[in-house]
C-alpha positions as CSV (number, residue, x, y, z in Angstrom):
1,M,-1.2,-6.7,-8.1
2,G,-2.0,-4.7,-11.3
3,V,-4.8,-2.3,-10.3
4,T,-3.8,1.4,-10.2
5,E,-4.0,3.4,-13.4
6,P,-2.5,6.9,-14.2
7,T,-5.8,8.5,-15.2
8,T,-8.1,7.1,-12.5
9,G,-6.0,6.5,-9.4
10,S,-8.2,5.5,-6.5
11,D,-11.4,5.7,-8.6
12,T,-10.9,2.0,-9.5
13,T,-14.2,1.4,-11.1
14,K,-13.4,3.9,-13.9
15,L,-10.2,2.1,-14.9
16,R,-9.6,1.9,-18.7
17,T,-7.6,-1.3,-19.1
18,V,-9.9,-3.6,-21.1
19,A,-9.8,-7.4,-21.6
20,A,-11.9,-8.6,-24.6
21,R,-12.8,-12.2,-24.9
22,R,-11.6,-13.9,-28.1
23,A,-12.5,-17.6,-28.3
24,D,-10.1,-19.3,-25.8
25,H,-8.3,-16.2,-24.6
26,Y,-8.6,-12.6,-23.6
27,V,-6.9,-9.7,-25.4
28,V,-5.7,-6.9,-22.9
29,N,-5.0,-3.3,-23.8
30,G,-4.3,-0.5,-21.4
31,Q,-2.0,0.9,-18.8
32,K,-1.1,0.5,-15.1
33,V,1.1,2.5,-12.8
34,W,2.9,2.1,-9.5
35,I,3.0,-1.7,-9.9
36,S,5.8,-2.9,-7.6
37,R,8.3,-5.8,-7.9
38,V,7.3,-6.8,-11.5
39,Q,11.0,-7.7,-12.2
40,H,11.1,-10.0,-9.2
41,S,7.8,-11.8,-9.5
42,D,6.5,-14.7,-11.6
43,L,2.8,-13.8,-11.5
44,M,0.5,-10.8,-11.3
45,I,-3.1,-10.4,-10.5
46,L,-4.5,-8.0,-13.1
47,L,-7.8,-6.1,-12.8
48,A,-9.4,-5.1,-16.2
49,R,-12.8,-4.2,-17.5
50,T,-14.5,-7.0,-19.4
51,T,-17.9,-5.2,-19.8
52,P,-18.0,-1.6,-20.9
53,L,-18.9,0.8,-18.1
54,A,-21.9,2.1,-20.1
55,D,-23.3,-1.5,-20.2
56,V,-23.4,-2.3,-16.5
57,R,-26.0,-1.5,-13.8
58,K,-23.4,-0.6,-11.2
59,S,-19.9,0.8,-11.9
60,S,-18.4,-2.0,-9.7
61,E,-19.7,-4.6,-12.1
62,G,-18.1,-5.7,-15.3
63,L,-14.5,-5.9,-13.9
64,S,-12.6,-9.1,-13.9
65,I,-9.3,-10.3,-12.5
66,F,-6.7,-12.5,-14.2
67,L,-3.6,-14.4,-13.2
68,V,-0.9,-13.2,-15.6
69,D,2.3,-15.1,-16.2
70,L,4.8,-12.2,-16.2
71,H,7.6,-14.1,-18.0
72,A,5.3,-15.0,-20.9
73,A,3.7,-11.6,-21.0
74,A,7.1,-9.9,-21.1
75,R,7.9,-11.7,-24.3
76,K,4.8,-10.5,-26.1
77,G,2.4,-7.8,-25.2
78,L,3.7,-6.3,-21.9
79,E,6.0,-3.3,-21.7
80,V,7.6,-2.5,-18.3
81,R,9.0,0.9,-17.6
82,P,10.7,1.3,-14.1
83,I,9.9,4.5,-12.3
84,A,12.8,6.2,-10.4
85,N,11.5,7.7,-7.2
86,M,12.5,9.3,-3.9
87,V,12.3,6.1,-1.8
88,N,14.2,3.9,-4.1
89,H,11.2,1.6,-4.2
90,E,11.1,-0.8,-7.1
91,T,7.9,0.2,-8.9
92,N,6.8,0.4,-12.5
93,E,4.5,1.6,-15.2
94,L,3.0,-1.1,-17.4
95,F,1.7,-1.0,-20.9
96,F,-0.5,-3.7,-22.4
97,H,-0.4,-4.0,-26.2
98,D,-2.8,-6.8,-27.4
99,L,-1.6,-9.0,-24.6
100,E,-3.2,-12.5,-24.9
101,I,-4.2,-14.2,-21.7
102,P,-5.6,-17.8,-21.7
103,A,-9.3,-17.9,-20.7
104,D,-8.5,-20.3,-17.9
105,C,-6.5,-17.6,-16.2
106,L,-9.7,-15.8,-15.3
107,I,-10.1,-15.8,-11.5
108,G,-13.6,-16.5,-10.3
109,E,-16.6,-15.3,-12.3
110,E,-16.2,-12.8,-15.1
111,G,-17.5,-9.4,-14.1
112,Q,-17.2,-10.0,-10.4
113,G,-13.5,-9.0,-10.0
114,F,-14.1,-5.8,-8.1
115,K,-15.4,-7.6,-5.0
116,Y,-12.6,-10.2,-5.2
117,I,-10.0,-7.5,-5.4
118,L,-11.4,-5.7,-2.3
119,D,-10.8,-8.8,-0.2
120,G,-7.2,-8.8,-1.3
121,L,-6.9,-5.1,-0.6
122,N,-7.9,-5.7,3.0
123,A,-5.1,-8.2,3.4
124,E,-2.7,-5.7,1.7
125,R,-3.7,-3.0,4.2
126,A,-3.0,-5.3,7.2
127,L,0.3,-6.2,5.6
128,I,1.3,-2.6,5.0
129,A,0.3,-1.9,8.6
130,A,2.7,-4.6,9.8
131,E,5.5,-3.0,7.6
132,C,4.8,0.4,9.1
133,I,4.9,-1.0,12.6
134,G,8.2,-2.7,11.8
135,D,9.5,0.7,10.6
136,G,8.2,2.3,13.8
137,Y,10.0,-0.1,16.0
138,W,13.2,0.4,14.0
139,F,13.0,4.2,14.5
140,I,12.3,3.9,18.2
141,D,15.2,1.4,18.7
142,K,17.5,3.6,16.7
143,I,16.8,6.8,18.6
144,T,16.6,5.2,22.0
145,R,20.1,3.9,21.6
146,Y,21.4,7.1,20.2
147,A,19.8,9.2,23.0
148,G,21.8,7.1,25.5
149,E,25.1,7.5,23.7
150,R,24.9,11.1,22.5
151,F,26.3,13.5,25.2
152,V,25.7,17.2,25.0
153,F,26.3,19.6,28.0
154,D,28.0,16.7,29.9
155,R,24.8,14.5,29.9
156,P,23.1,12.1,27.5
157,I,20.4,13.8,25.6
158,G,18.0,11.0,26.6
159,Q,18.1,12.3,30.2
160,N,16.1,15.3,29.1
161,Q,12.3,15.0,29.2
162,G,12.1,17.1,26.1
163,V,13.7,14.2,24.3
164,Q,12.2,11.4,26.4
165,F,8.5,12.3,26.1
166,P,8.3,12.5,22.2
167,I,10.1,9.1,22.0
168,A,7.8,7.6,24.6
169,R,4.7,8.9,22.9
170,A,5.8,7.6,19.5
171,F,6.4,4.2,21.1
172,I,3.0,4.1,22.7
173,N,1.4,4.9,19.3
174,V,3.3,2.1,17.6
175,E,2.2,-0.3,20.2
176,A,-1.4,0.8,19.8
177,A,-1.2,0.4,16.1
178,S,0.2,-3.1,16.5
179,L,-2.9,-4.1,18.4
180,M,-5.2,-2.9,15.7
181,R,-3.0,-4.7,13.1
182,F,-3.6,-8.0,15.0
183,E,-7.3,-7.3,15.2
184,A,-7.5,-6.9,11.4
185,C,-5.5,-10.0,10.8
186,E,-7.6,-12.1,13.2
187,L,-10.8,-11.0,11.5
188,F,-9.3,-11.7,8.0
189,D,-8.2,-15.2,9.1
190,A,-11.6,-15.9,10.5
191,H,-13.2,-14.9,7.2
192,K,-15.1,-12.1,8.9
193,A,-15.8,-8.6,7.7
194,C,-12.4,-6.8,8.3
195,G,-12.6,-3.7,6.0
196,A,-12.9,-1.2,8.8
197,A,-10.2,-2.9,11.0
198,A,-7.8,-3.2,8.1
199,N,-8.2,0.4,7.1
200,M,-7.9,1.7,10.7
201,A,-4.8,-0.5,11.2
202,K,-3.2,0.9,8.1
203,L,-3.9,4.5,9.1
204,L,-2.8,4.1,12.7
205,A,0.4,2.3,11.7
206,A,1.3,4.7,9.0
207,D,0.8,7.7,11.4
208,A,2.7,6.0,14.2
209,S,5.6,5.1,11.9
210,W,5.7,8.7,10.5
211,E,5.7,10.1,14.1
212,A,8.5,7.8,15.1
213,A,10.4,8.8,11.9
214,N,10.2,12.5,12.8
215,V,11.3,11.9,16.4
216,C,14.2,9.8,15.2
217,L,15.4,12.3,12.7
218,Q,14.9,15.3,15.0
219,F,17.0,13.9,17.9
220,H,19.7,12.7,15.6
221,G,20.2,16.3,14.7
222,G,22.5,16.8,11.7
223,Y,23.5,13.2,11.8
224,G,20.0,12.2,10.9
225,F,20.6,13.6,7.4
226,A,23.8,11.6,6.9
227,N,23.6,8.5,4.7
228,E,25.7,6.4,7.1
229,Y,23.0,6.4,9.8
230,D,20.2,5.2,7.5
231,V,17.7,7.5,9.2
232,E,17.2,9.7,6.2
233,R,16.6,6.6,4.0
234,K,14.0,5.1,6.3
235,F,12.5,8.5,6.9
236,R,11.8,8.8,3.1
237,E,10.6,5.2,2.9
238,T,8.0,5.4,5.6
239,R,6.6,8.7,4.3
240,L,5.2,6.7,1.4
241,Y,2.5,5.1,3.5
242,Q,0.6,8.3,4.1
243,V,-0.1,8.1,0.4
244,A,0.0,4.4,-0.7
245,P,-1.5,1.9,-1.1
246,I,-4.4,4.0,0.0
247,S,-4.3,7.6,1.1
248,T,-5.1,8.7,4.7
249,N,-8.0,10.8,3.5
250,L,-9.7,7.9,1.7
251,I,-9.5,5.8,4.9
252,L,-11.1,8.6,6.8
253,A,-13.8,8.9,4.2
254,Y,-14.4,5.1,4.4
255,I,-14.7,5.1,8.2
256,A,-17.0,8.1,8.1
257,E,-19.4,6.5,5.6
258,H,-19.2,2.8,6.4
259,V,-18.7,2.8,10.2
260,L,-20.2,6.1,11.3
261,G,-23.0,6.2,8.8
262,M,-22.3,9.6,7.5
263,P,-23.2,10.7,3.9
264,R,-20.9,9.5,1.1
265,S,-18.4,12.2,0.3
266,Y,-17.1,11.1,-3.1
């Protein structure tokens, strides 16, 4: 999904990638960043502006989405630069240089792409929530086993309430996030409004996974930092979801405005 840009970030309606209609095709110029799995995918959904921002009534208008054949694009017009990062997550910066896209690759109606992409983002947030929940269970399983096997002062560390309680609380929060995840998925599958549920599921799951990660690392002690235990790797990976694909603060702003009826903050 090619949406995020380096100069606009979460301010999606201000993106600068443009797609200009030329007879039977569009010509795309611009830049995207943090676009994952480009090297492993056949297709990409690309969001670009087809009507200049100055010429639309609302900033959300004039954006369109296209289905891009990545193999064809890589041969002419698309430059991919991998981004090395702390979580070893395959992600990239993309540059479009007069990339030609057939007109029949337009998805839906020209200029209405922003509302289409929002529907996809709700599914993405439910999906990321599920990933975070999986991480959370991984951390809980890992530290529960370790706490029963690790003996200090002639007793397993898991016998101590100071170890038990944080693990138990982390597990409860993962379970609660899982319920909200299923709520969001059920609404999405029923074609009902799911923006609030999807956002809350993502926030709860990201927080629960991060809490479980900290508990797991803490009670592994020094071994939590050793590569062979995989804890430090998963710890770094799950930290990503406090930031992406939508930051925690943006979710809180969304809920404040659209659910609680508070004034728009941005």
